[in-house]
C-alpha positions, 0 to 999 in steps of 0.5 A, spaced: 743 831 733 745 830 726 752 830 724 754 836 719 757 833 713 764 836 711 762 837 704 757 842 702 754 842 696 758 849 693 764 846 695 767 843 688 769 848 683 773 848 676 778 853 678 785 849 677 789 851 671 795 847 673 792 840 673 794 835 668 790 828 666 795 824 662 802 826 665 805 820 662 804 824 655 810 828 657 816 823 657 812 819 651 812 825 647 819 827 648 821 820 646 817 821 640 822 827 639 828 823 640 826 818 635 826 824 630 818 824 629 817 831 627 823 831 623 821 825 619 814 828 618 817 835 615 822 831 611 817 826 608 810 828 608 808 834 603 801 837 601 802 840 594 795 840 594 789 839 599 784 839 593 782 832 591 778 832 585 776 824 585 771 822 590 773 815 590 775 811 596 783 811 594 784 817 590 791 818 587 794 824 591 791 822 597 794 815 596 801 818 596 800 822 602 798 815 606 805 812 603 809 818 605 806 817 612 808 809 612 815 811 610 815 815 617 812 809 620 818 805 618 823 810 619 821 812 626 820 804 628 828 804 626 830 809 630 826 807 636 829 800 635 836 804 635 834 808 642 830 803 646 830 795 646 823 795 643 826 790 638 831 787 642 834 780 639 832 782 632 839 781 630 839 773 632 831 772 630 826 776 627 818 774 626 814 778 621 807 777 621 802 779 616 794 779 617 788 783 615 782 785 619 774 787 617 772 792 622 765 793 621 762 800 620 755 803 620 751 808 617 752 810 609 757 816 611 763 811 611 767 812 604 770 805 602 766 801 606 763 795 603 761 788 604 767 783 606 767 776 608 769 775 616 769 769 621 765 770 627 765 764 632 768 759 626 762 761 621 764 765 615 759 771 614 758 778 610 759 784 614 760 791 612 766 795 613 773 797 612 779 792 611 786 794 614 792 790 612 798 790 617 805 787 618 808 786 625 815 785 627 817 781 633 823 777 636 823 771 641 823 777 647 820 783 644 813 784 643 810 785 636 810 792 633 807 795 627 812 796 620 806 797 616 798 799 615 794 799 609 787 801 609 783 798 604 775 797 602 771 792 606 771 787 599 778 787 598 782 780 598 786 779 604 792 778 600 791 785 596 798 789 597 801 784 601 807 782 597 809 790 597 808 791 604 812 784 606 818 787 602 818 794 606 817 790 612 823 785 611 827 792 609 825 795 615 827 789 619 834 789 616 835 797 617 833 795 625 839 790 625 836 783 622 839 779 617 835 776 612 836 769 613 834 770 620 827 773 618 821 768 618 815 771 615 808 768 617 801 768 615 795 764 614 792 761 608 790 767 605 797 770 604 800 763 601 800 765 594 806 765 589 806 772 588 807 773 596 812 767 597 816 770 591 817 777 594 819 774 601 824 769 597 827 775 593 828 779 599 832 773 602 827 771 608 824 765 610 817 764 610 811 759 613 804 760 611 798 756 612 796 753 605 789 751 603 787 744 602 786 742 595 787 736 591 795 737 590 796 738 598 791 732 599 795 728 595 801 730 599 798 728 605 796 722 603 803 719 602 805 720 609 805 714 613 802 714 620 809 712 623 812 718 620 807 722 625 810 724 632 807 728 638 808 735 638 810 739 645 806 745 645 806 750 651 802 747 657 803 740 654 804 734 660 808 728 660 804 721 662 808 720 669 807 712 668 809 711 661 813 718 660 810 719 653 807 726 651 800 727 653 798 730 646 792 729 641 797 733 636 802 730 631 806 733 626 810 730 620 812 733 613 813 731 606 817 735 600 812 739 596 812 743 590 807 749 590 804 753 585 807 748 580 802 751 574 805 758 574 811 762 574 812 762 581 813 754 582 817 753 588 819 747 592 819 747 600 817 743 606 809 741 607 809 740 614 802 737 617 799 737 624 794 732 625 789 732 631 783 727 633 776 730 630 773 732 637 766 728 634 770 721 633 769 717 639 771 710 636 779 709 638 779 703 633 777 708 627 780 715 629 778 720 624 784 726 623 783 733 622 789 736 618 792 743 618 798 743 613 803 749 612 808 751 607 815 753 609 822 753 607 824 754 615 830 749 616 828 747 623 826 740 625 819 739 624 816 740 631 820 746 632 817 749 625 810 747 627 811 751 634 814 757 631 809 757 625 803 757 630 806 763 634 803 767 628 797 768 633 801 773 636 799 778 631 792 778 634 794 781 640 796 787 636 789 787 633 786 787 640 791 793 642 788 797 637 781 795 637 781 797 644 784 804 643 784 808 636 781 803 632 775 802 636 772 806 630 774 810 624 773 817 626 771 820 619 767 819 613 773 820 608 777 814 607 783 818 606 782 821 613 781 814 616 787 811 612 792 816 615 788 815 622 790 808 622 798 809 620 798 814 626 795 809 630 801 805 628 806 810 630 803 811 637 803 803 638 810 803 637 811 809 641 808 806 647 811 799 646 818 803 646 816 807 652 814 800 656 822 797 655 825 804 658 821 802 665 826 797 667 821 792 668 820 786 664 812 786 665 812 793 661 816 790 656 811 785 653 804 788 657 798 789 653 797 796 650 791 798 655 796 796 661 801 801 658 796 806 658 793 805 664 800 805 668 804 809 664 800 815 661 793 816 665 797 819 671 794 825 674 799 831 676 799 838 678 804 842 674 808 847 678 813 852 676 818 854 682 823 859 679 820 858 673 822 851 672 816 846 670 815 841 675 810 835 675 807 833 682 805 826 682 800 822 686 803 820 693 804 812 694 803 811 686 804 804 685 808 804 679 812 810 681 819 807 680 817 804 673 815 811 671 821 815 674 825 810 670 822 812 664 822 819 665 830 818 667 831 814 661 828 819 656 830 826 659 837 825 662 840 819 658 
């Protein structure tokens, strides 16, 4: 005898009006309002005319609107930092990182798309796309948040607009509680230009930029003797149990160096050089070293300055979070709309980071964006209204219930 199945083919209907698929948006949007997002938008974003005569990728009226949104992004971040621990420890130490990215686009409808250089598997190639430039702020205990985003054509040089963006980011960090001498600006060699370094120094912060190899840099490296190099202890390095020496192929040394000596941005600082054995060299009698210099006015000891500089890679986690979310593609064919989309994505990123700090769980303070969305936002719920008061019924045995309720309490009752 065949057993009957409890489900019939006509037993599923779409008739529930009170289901919510992303209940975590409720406390997130309340947090946005507590941080005056709507008020900031009303105050700073003005559409005097929606007609844009120019067909270029960056017409003046539209650029003004994106600059207004950028102001909202910075001021909203300052308010979030005041109300949450999204920038915990910023008064003691703050890191500002700048980086650019080439996001590929396809088809001919994307305004502003053009061919630019990017690296894939260590090889430089030409790729058609748009190039966002982003500046992040983080601390030794707080994950990076976005202080500025600017969308550019794919062929734009990496450092285009970097000086002004860094000045704005340093001022934002100050407004959030940082002091200028405790701010370190980091970047790769594309941003090591006289104009960028001068902007950082003028704002009172310190800098640490990778510097491209050239005859002057090579001559400075050649003055460093082998005995001046010391092993550097990176996270994960181990000590030889027999000799007590550090097991590491990396060594660092430094020499005084004057950069941009042939122009008005001339400045003297420290050239810190990290060298590692070439992986293709097998002869221990004649080692071949690869040199990786960076230019800085950071006063920390050489090894500490090197480790701190390499922390610049943390900004890659922000790229990953955005590409996994709103930057998976640029939704419009219009450059102006995509520029606004990029800034709004940054506001959402900062909101999500701030929400993670309100859960009372160390894990969510530094968790990746995908984890925060899955654990805190994408929660199903049923909306009821007993006595005309809205009430969310959430899943029984939800594994992150304590963290979610802590977030809810922090937003609505404190």
